[in-house]
Structures are given as C-alpha cells and as structure tokens.
N, C-alpha and C positions, 0 to 999 in steps of 0.2 A: 509653355515658354515658347514666343516666337522669335526665331532669328533668322535675319534675312543677309545673306553674304554671298555675292558675287564669287564665281570662279576667280580664285587669286592665287599668286605665287608667295605673297608675303605671309609672314608668321602673323598668328593671331593670339591675341590677349585681350583681357576684358576685365572689369570689375561687376559682380553678381551681388545683388542685394535686393531689398524690397522697403523702400524705394530705391532707385539707382539713378533716377535721370537727372537728379540735383548733383550729382558726383562731379566735383572738379578733376578727379584722377585721370580720366582721358587728355585733358588739357596738358596736365604734367606730365604722362606718359610719352603722348605723342611728340611734346616737345624734345623729351630726351632721347626719344629714337630718333629724330631729325638731327639732332645735335651730333648722336654717334653715327649718323649715316646708315643707319639700319632700316631695311624696307620691312616695316613691321604695323600693324594696326591694333589699336586699343579702342573697345568698346564698351558703353555702358549697358548692362542687361539686367532687367528686372525679371524676376521669377517668383511664382507662388509656391514650388516645391523645389528644394535644393537639389534633391537627388535626381528628379527628372531633369532639371535644367543641365545637371552635369553631364547626364547621359548625352543630351543634344550637343552640348558643346565638345565633348569628347569626339563625337562623330565628325563634327565640322573642324577637328584638328588643333583646338585651341591648345596652346603650348604653356600658358600661364594664366593664372587668375588672381586677382585681388577679390577678398570675400569680405564684404560689409554685414551690417546689421540687416535681419535677425539670424544670419547662417553659419557664424564663426564656430559655433560648437557642432552644428551639423557638418561641416567641413571636416572636423578633426576626426569625426568617425568614419569618413572615406578614404584617408589616407592610409597607405601601406606602410609609410615610413614618416615618422615627424622627429624634430629636433628636440633637444632635451627641454628648452624653454617651453614649446608648445605642449610636450606632455606634462609638464608642471602646471601650466596654465589650463589645459583641458580645452583649449579653442585655437583655432586657426584662422589666420587672415591671408594666407599667402600658399597657393597651389602650383606646383609644376610638375608637369606631365613628363614621365620617363616611360621607357620601354616595358617596365615592370608596374606601372600604375602611377597613380598621384601620390607625391610626396607634399609634406606640409611644413610650414614654419610660422611663428607667431613674431611679427615686427611690430604690432602695436607697442609693446613695452620699450622696444629700443626708440621708436618714435616718440613715444611720451617722455621717456628720461632725458633724450637728447634735447627736445624741446624745453623742458623744465631746466636742464642744465646750463643752458645759455644764459640764464638770468638768477640762479639759485644755487648753491650746494645743496646736495640731498643727504649726504653723510651726516647722520644725528639730527637731522631735521623731523619735527613732527608734522605727519601728512594724514589728511581727511580724503579720502576717496568717497563720493558721491555715485552710488548704483553698485548693481550686484551681478551683470550680465557679463557677456563675453568680453567686451572690451574693458570692463572694470578688471576683471581678472588680471588681463595683461598689465594694466596701469599698477595694480596692487605687488605684481610680480617683481616689476622693473624697478618700483619704490624701495622693495625689501633688498633687491639684489643690489641697490646702490646704498644701502645703509639707513634708510630712513626708518622712523617708527612710524606706523600705519595704523589708521582707525578706519573702519568702514560705516558707512549709513545708508541706510536704504528705505523706500517706504513701506516695504514689507520687512518685517525685524528678523523673520526666520530666514530670508536669503541672505541678508546682511552677517547674520549667524554662521550661517553654513559657508559662506565666502571666507569668512574671518578663521575658521575653525580649519579650512582647507590649506591656510597658508600660515597658521599659527600667528597672526595678528589679533589685534583689538577690533571691538565694533561697539557702537552706541545706539540705542533706540533713537528715530527720528524725533521722537519728543524731547530728547535731551540735546540736541544739536546745539542751542544756544549756551550750553556748559562748555563746549569745546573751544579750544584756542590753538588751531594748528597753524604753524608756518607756512604751510601749503595746502592748497584745496584743489582737487581735481573732480571736476563734474564728467561723470562718464555714462551718462545715458544719452538717449537721444531727445529728451524733453527739449523743447526750444528750438528744434532742428525745422525750419521752414514753417515757423508759428505753430508747431506742435505743442500743446498746452503742458505747462508743469504739474506733474501730480505729486508735488511736495512742496512744502513752504518752507523757506530760509528766513528765520526769525529776523527782524529787525535790530540793526547795531551788531549782527553777526561778522561782517566784513569788518577788515581795519586796515590801516596803512603798513601794518607789518607784514602782510599777507602777499604771498604769490598766488594768485589765482587762475587756473587753467580750464578751458572749456573744450571737450574733443569735438563740439559742435561747429561746423565752419559756415552753416548757412541759416541765418546771417552770420557775418563775420563778427559782429557786436552782438551776442546774445543778451536777453533781458540779464541774465545771470551775471555776465562779464560786465555789463553797463553798470548794474548795482555795485559790483566790486570796485570798478573804477571811480566811481563817485565816491566810494568810502576811501579812496586813497591807496587800495590795493595796486600791486603790480599785476598786470594781465598779460596771459598767455592765449592767443586765440589759436583756434583748431587747425588752421592753415600749418602750423608750424610742426604739429604732430603728424598731420597728413603728408607733409613733405618729407619729414624723415623715416616714417617707417615705408614710405615709397622709394625712397632711396635706398632702403635695404633690400626691397623686393626686388627692384631692378637688377642691382648688383648680384643677387641671387639667382635670378632668371639667365643673366647673360654672363655670370662669371667674370665680370671685370667692373671697375668703378663707373658709378652713375654720374651723370652731370649734373651736381646740387644745385649751382647757380642757375643753370638755365630752366631747371625745374621750379626753382621759387621763382623765379621770374613770371613763369607761365601761370603758375597757381595764383598770383597776386593780381596777374592781368586778368584773370578768368574770373576772379572773384570780383573784381571792380567792374567787369561787365555784367555779371549777375546782377549786382545791386543797380546798375543803369537800367537795366531790362525791367526789373521789378518797380522802380520808380515811375518809369514811362508807362508801366502798364496802369 
C-alpha cells in the first residue's frame, strides 16, 4: 500500500477498501469537517492486505478509519475493544485510534435501518437480505434489532445458512427466491457496483408495488436491481442514504459531537451527480 502524505498538522482520517477510489465518503467527510471548522484530511485508501495497510496508516498517525469491502471482518480482528453491536455482527466498519490501540464499531446497521425507517416501519415487517458478507451481517442485525422478521438468501446456500444460524433468523435457497413475498428487500453485496456483474438471478415478477427495496451499492446510484424494482412499482432507497447515516454515526463517534447531517447529505448528492456526469462524458 502506498500512502503519500506531506508533513501536515491536521488530523488524518480515511476510508480503506479494495476498491476505494470510487468512494464518495471523502466528499461527505470533508464537507463535514469544513462545516464544523475542523482542520482534518480524509483520504480514499486502496489496499491489498488490511493488516499491512493498518501498520502503515498507524505510523502516519491516522486517527480514524472507515472500513469498506472486503476488510470489515479483518478489521474486527485487529480491535482491542469493540461495541456490543460489532461483537454480535462480527464485523467492523469504523476504527478509532486510542492510546491503547484501535477501537471498533459497526455503524452499517444503523445506516441501514435509519435509511429504511425514512420510508417504512420495520417492526413486524418481513425482510429479505441478499448476501452473506460483512455488510449483510450488519443489515440482518439491524433489521432484527428493529423487530423485523428476516430471511437471508445468498448465491452459496451454506453461507446463507451459516449467517441465519448466527442470528437466529431464516434463510432460503436462491432457487426458491421466487416463492418469497417480503415487504422489504435489501441487496447487501457489491454486485452491480461500477458495472460489476451480478452472480445471482432475481426471477421475473419478483418485485412488486408493495415492496421497499434498498441497494447498499451507490455507484451507480440507480443500479440495475433498483431499476427493475422501480419499474415494478416498488419504493426504492439508494445506497447514498445508508452511506450517509453510517457516516454520520462514524463522525459523531470520532469527534464526540453531533455530525452536520444536512451538509453531509448535500455533499454526497453533489458528488454522486458529478460522478454520473464524468462517466457520461467519458
């Protein structure tokens, strides 16, 4: 991992992932720091190995990190202390450096439920989560915490079964997806991100007007999955909403003060629009 940082006095934060260059988190966090009048820098950092990357960033003095795919479960293992939700989920998307080492939290679940709760009541709802990785674990945890009935589906059945058993919820084989009639659907894999192909198939006629469908992918903002859901009349929630709310929780924890939610939302939407124009002109 290569990190080029000049000698600076401001605090360092960043998002670590593979890939990370597509991330809109820098636009969101920089706007937040500017609004709060804090002299801090937030960078997008790509890495092949999470442990090696963390060693480098620690030497540079990074104070906080957002962790994205595929390193959320790796991040959990390096923490000296994690909160209750992260321990239950087994994955961390937020790190804070302390004198005794790295502390971890999972704010994905809060981001997911806050985004969904803007448009739907979760208590008693039937929810289907597509995926079984670190992000899916956070979504499943959050939905259960809010009182939803959850089913998990994944392209590999054994991973869906293992996730369901870990949280005490149900699962269905991908081959039986057409039989499911959930109120809420959350796609929690990176399929569709920046053109990444889908490695699963959603049957024709699956989406319906009574559904709320959220995709955690936000590049592109309208994924093929969300497009199909919208055409079918479902109410859709794009990935920027989850990104926003998990980021609000991250920043509040790092700084121990409220985050400027409206400024962060505006920066995200502006950055997403700019990314779309860039792709169009290319």
